[in-house]
N, C-alpha and C positions, 0 to 999 in steps of 0.2 A: 651828079646830077643827088641831089637831097630833100629827103619828106622836109618840106617848111616845117622850121620852129624842131624842129628835132637834132641834137648835137652828133654829130658823124665825123668819122675818119678822114684823112683825104684823101679824094678821089680823083680818079684816071677820067679822062675826056672823055671815053666812051660811055660813061655812068658809072662804071665798076669802080669799086673802089679799090685805090694803087694795094699790090699785093707785093709791094716791096718789106713790107713787115714779116709778112707770112715765109716771105722765103729767106728773109734771112732766119727768123727762127727755126725753119726746118735745115737751115746749113748748120748751126748750132746744133740742133737735135743730132742729125747726122755726124757730126765731130763728137759730140759726147758719147754716144751708142758705140762709133769706132775706138772712142779712148778709152770706155769702158769693157768692151769687148778683147782688146790688148790687154788691159789691165788682167782681166780675169784668167786669159793666156800665162801670163808671165809671173802669178801668182806664184811665191815658193810657198808650199804647203807643209808647215811645221809636220814634224815625227807623228805626233799623235793626232794628226787631223786625217783623216781617210781621203782617198782621190775623190770617192763620191762626193764626199760632204763639199772637198775644192771645188769642184766642179758645180754643185747646186749653187752654192756660197758665189762664181761665179756667174750663173744665169741670173741669179736673183739681183747682182749689180747690173746686170744688162737690160733686166726688165724694169728696174728702177730709173735709169738712163732713158728709158723709151718710153716714158710717163711723167716722169718729174717737171723737165722744161715745157710740156706742156698744159700742164696744169696749172702754172703761173700766171697765163694771158687768158683772158675766154675766148670763143670763138667770135671770128670775125664776119658778122654780116654782110649780104651786098647788095644796095638796092637795085631792082630789078626794073628797065626802063618798060619793058612788057606789062608791067604790074604799076605803073605809075609812080616809082621810087620807090613802091616799099618790097619789104626784103620776103615776099611771097614764101611760104613752105607749107608743108602734111602734115600732118598727127597720121605718124605710120602706124597708128591702129587702123587705120583705112588699109592698112595693106595687112593686116592681121593672119590673111590667111600663107601668105610667103616668110619665109626664114628670112633674116635679116639681110645676108646679100642679093638674095632677089629682090628683095624689099626695094635695097637701095639700086638695083640697076632701074626698078619700077621708074623710082623717082629722078633719075636721069633719062629715062625715057619720055618722063612728061615733060622735060625742059625746066626740072626747076635744081633749086642749088642749097635748099634749107629744109631742114627735119625735124620736129618733136619726136623725140623717140620714145616707145613708152615701155613699160618694163619687160614686155616678151623678147623685144629685139636690144636692150639694151638694160641687164639687171643693174641694179644698184647695189648689190651683193657681189660686181665682177670685180676681180681680182686685176691688179695691176696689168700682168700681160694679156690678159681680156680684154681691158679697156682698150689698149695701146693696138691690137691688132682692128680694133673697132674703128678707130680713129685713122689708122692706116686705111682700110678701108674706104671711110670718108673722103679723107684726102684725094687717094687716086682718084675718086667720080667727082670732087670739085661741091662737096656736100659737105656743109657746117651743121654744128647741132643748135638750132634755135631755141630748146627749150626741151622738159623731160617730166612725165607726166603721163597720167596723173598720180601724184604720192600724196601717202597719208601721213600726219605728223597728228603727235599726241602730248600730253603732259610728262613723256618718257623723253628727258634731255639727251641722254647716251644715244638712245634710237635717233631720235631727230639729228642729231650731231655724226652720224655715220652718210645719213642721206648730204648730207651738206660735205660732208667729206668729200663722197662719191663725184658730186657738182664740181668740185675743184680740180680734182684730179683729173678729170675727163673735160675741162674748159667749160661747162656748160653754165650760162648765165641767169636761165629762168628755171624755176623749179614749177609747174605747176601742181597746184595742190590742194588736199581736201583735209585741212586742218580742222582737229577738234575742237569745238567753241567754247573754250573756258578759258580762263585768264590765264593759267598754268604752262597752258600750251603753245599762248602766243607771248607769255614772258620768254618762253623759252626761243620760240624763232627773233624774237628783238634780238636777244642777243646775239646768235647764231647768223642773222644777215650781216649784223655788224660785225662782225669777226673775218667772216669769208667774201663778202663783196658779192654775194649770190643773192638773187632777188626771191620772194614767195610770191606764186601768183594763183591766189586764192579762184578754183574753178568751181560755178557752178552746175549743179547737176539736177535740173528739173524741179517741177512746181513742190514736192515731198521733202526734198534736200533741205538739209540745215544752211544749206547757201542758195536758198531758191530764189531769193527775190535782192535787189541791188541793197535793198534797206538794211536788207540783215550783216550785208556783207559791210557797208560804212561805217555801219556802228561798230563792229569788230575792227575796222581799221583804224578807229578814231582814237587818234594819239600814238598811235603804234610808229615802230620805226618808217620812214618812206621807200625803204626797198618790201617793204611786206604790201603787194598790189594785189592787183586784179588778173584772170584768164577769163575772160566773159567769152562765154559760152551761147554764139547768138539762137541757134536753133533750140536749146533749153529755156534759153528766156521764153522765145514764141512758143512750146509746149505749156510754160507757164502763163500763158495770156500778156506779158510783159511785153512791151517795146524795147526791142534792141538796141536800135538807134538812142533812146532816149537814156538807157542803160550806158550807153558808153560815153555819154557826157557824162552823164553824172559819176562817172569812174574818172575825170579829167585829171592827171598828176598821178593816177595811181594803178594805171592800165599797162600791163608787161605784156598781157597776151591776147590773142582771141583766138574762137574758135570757130571759123566760116562752117554754118551749115541751116540749111533749110527743112522746114517742114510741109506737106501739105495740106493742113489744116493746125489752128492755133489752139491744140487739147494733147493732155497728157499723153494720148496712142498713138498720135499720129505717126504716118508712114513720111521717113524719108525719101527727098526729092534733091534734084540738081539744084544747087544756089541760084536766087532769081526765080523759079518756077512754080515757089511755093508764096510763103508770107514774107522773104525775107529781101528790102529794098536793095540793091546791093550798091546801088550810085549813091542814096543817101546812107549808108552802112560808110563810105569811101569818103565821103565828104566830113562825114563827123570825125574819122581817122584823123584826115587831115587838122581840122579845128581845133581837137585834142592836144594836138603833136605828140602823136603815138611813136613811140620811140626807136632809133635807127636801129637798135640792138633788142626792142620786142619783138616776140614770137606770133608773127600772124601763122595759121594753118588753115587749111582745108581741113577739114573734117566731114569723109563721106561713110556711112556706117551699114550703108546696104550689102547685101552680096555682090559678088562678080564685079568689083566698082570701076574696073580699067575704064570703060568707056564712057562710063557717067562721071568720070574724075576729069578727064580732058572735058567734058563739055562744062564743070564747074570752072573751068582753069578757064577756059576760052570768055565765061560771061564773068567772073572774076578782071581779067584782063580789058574788057570793053569798059567794065563800070570802073575800075580806077584809072585807066587811060581818061576817062570822059571827063574826070573830075578838075579842075582848075586850079594851075601848079601856083597857084598864088604869089606874092614876092618872090 
């Protein structure tokens, strides 16, 4: 099964993408790790190298072997029949009251296979060993990282580059982003997306934010690299009294992420509600996502920001499933 109009790798008959590539990569990773451990154990330490240094460098070799192979490919997202063929996931900020492993257990409990991680659950300053541990925790639970963010970018090219290097090492295709609205920042991002193949998805954050309207975002994107696009937070568009479905249409070709979020009223201080119970027309949203060919490797994330979220998140996912499956599949 595939999202009509969206490119995707080969898939198995049951609608989930074939896992052969992932299995081969895992086997290759295991072989390289074992080889590096063996090499570290066999290392002949020169007389001037202390035993402690020898052991430390052996561990470093092993750590690099754990992370480097994974950095060569982005995470593979799986179309979900339960969600109309879309790779539905969750923004881990929704589970911010939990530590990482507890949050991932909650993702499994919710029946999801994709997560957009935020900084508390995976820091961009994480070491190679820390990234390897997180990736192993995700793999063990059959969860893929769809995106990471929201990350700030500025005219500081060196700082921006560190975020891209982090995404590359962690196999993250999409960085939800809050870039400064100036030419120097976007010139830096132009260079980095071209170099790393990592997408930037500009996140709107409410009516007073510098990316608060589709027009502001589209103006900034004009003439920029095609891998600089949008993470459309539909709830924040509602808070700004902007039609979220029309916003999605305006981002055609540049839409790399969506935060599904709903509010009781179309005003700045509105209270968050279960999606579909406020002003968000879920069926219209999914019909538009299909119409604009939302990419198969885009980050479609439920985000629920109220306290004690699990029961409400289950209701949200049920509403999303009904709406997504109710949309005609197209040719």
